[in-house]
C-alpha positions as CSV (number, residue, x, y, z in Angstrom):
1,X,-66.6,57.0,-0.5
2,X,-63.2,55.2,0.3
3,X,-59.9,57.1,0.5
4,X,-57.6,57.1,-1.7
5,X,-54.1,57.7,-1.0
6,X,-52.0,60.5,-2.6
7,X,-48.8,58.8,-2.1
8,X,-47.5,55.1,-2.3
9,X,-45.7,53.6,1.0
10,X,-42.8,54.8,-0.2
11,X,-44.5,58.5,-0.4
12,X,-42.8,59.5,-3.7
13,X,-46.0,58.0,-6.5
14,X,-48.4,60.8,-6.3
15,X,-52.3,59.8,-7.4
16,X,-52.1,63.1,-9.6
17,X,-49.3,61.0,-12.1
18,X,-51.9,58.4,-12.4
19,X,-54.8,60.9,-12.9
20,X,-53.4,62.4,-15.5
21,X,-52.6,59.2,-17.7
22,X,-56.1,58.5,-17.5
23,X,-57.1,62.2,-18.5
24,X,-57.6,62.1,-22.6
25,X,-58.5,65.6,-22.8
26,X,-55.0,66.3,-20.9
27,X,-53.3,64.1,-23.1
28,X,-54.7,65.7,-26.1
29,X,-53.8,68.8,-25.6
30,X,-50.0,68.1,-24.6
31,X,-49.7,66.0,-27.4
32,X,-50.6,68.7,-30.0
33,X,-48.7,71.0,-27.8
34,X,-51.4,73.4,-27.0
35,X,-54.0,74.6,-24.4
36,X,-57.0,76.5,-25.9
37,X,-58.5,79.1,-23.9
38,X,-61.4,77.7,-23.1
39,X,-60.1,74.0,-22.2
40,X,-58.4,76.3,-19.8
41,X,-61.2,78.3,-18.6
42,X,-63.3,75.1,-18.1
43,X,-60.3,73.5,-15.7
44,X,-59.9,76.5,-13.8
45,X,-64.0,76.3,-13.1
46,X,-63.7,73.0,-12.0
47,X,-60.9,73.6,-9.7
48,X,-62.8,76.6,-8.1
49,X,-65.7,74.3,-7.6
50,X,-64.0,71.4,-5.9
51,X,-62.0,74.0,-4.1
52,X,-65.4,75.7,-2.9
53,X,-66.9,72.8,-1.8
54,X,-63.4,71.4,-0.2
55,X,-63.5,74.4,1.6
56,X,-67.1,74.4,3.0
57,X,-66.2,70.8,5.0
58,X,-63.0,71.5,6.8
59,X,-62.4,72.4,10.5
60,X,-60.3,75.5,11.2
61,X,-57.2,73.9,11.3
62,X,-57.8,72.0,8.4
63,X,-58.7,74.7,6.6
64,X,-55.1,76.7,7.6
65,X,-52.9,73.7,6.6
66,X,-54.6,72.8,3.4
67,X,-54.3,76.6,2.6
68,X,-50.7,76.5,3.0
69,X,-50.0,73.4,1.1
70,X,-51.8,75.1,-1.8
71,X,-50.2,78.0,-1.6
72,X,-46.7,76.2,-1.6
73,X,-48.0,74.0,-4.3
74,X,-48.7,77.2,-6.1
75,X,-45.3,78.5,-5.7
76,X,-43.6,75.1,-6.6
77,X,-45.5,74.7,-9.9
78,X,-44.4,78.6,-10.8
79,X,-40.8,77.5,-10.4
80,X,-41.2,74.7,-12.3
81,X,-42.9,76.8,-15.2
82,X,-40.3,79.1,-14.6
83,X,-37.4,76.3,-15.5
84,X,-39.1,75.0,-18.3
85,X,-39.4,77.9,-20.1
86,X,-35.9,78.9,-19.8
87,X,-35.1,75.4,-20.8
88,X,-37.1,75.8,-23.4
């Protein structure tokens, strides 16, 4: 499989942003201003499945680095959620 970069050459355009534009289910939920428990659970299961598969393929150094990146990203998501709730 060909690798798709996560960032542009400038380093500022996340692949994630392009992915969200293609995900109809996500857009529908966000347009309605709601996310069902079932949808969130299904997404959690997809993420866990992908992470389990990924973890099996990583060498120890890459595993440590990705673990740190994921934890920092989770912290960022929590901070952004807190700011969004405070703004609402």
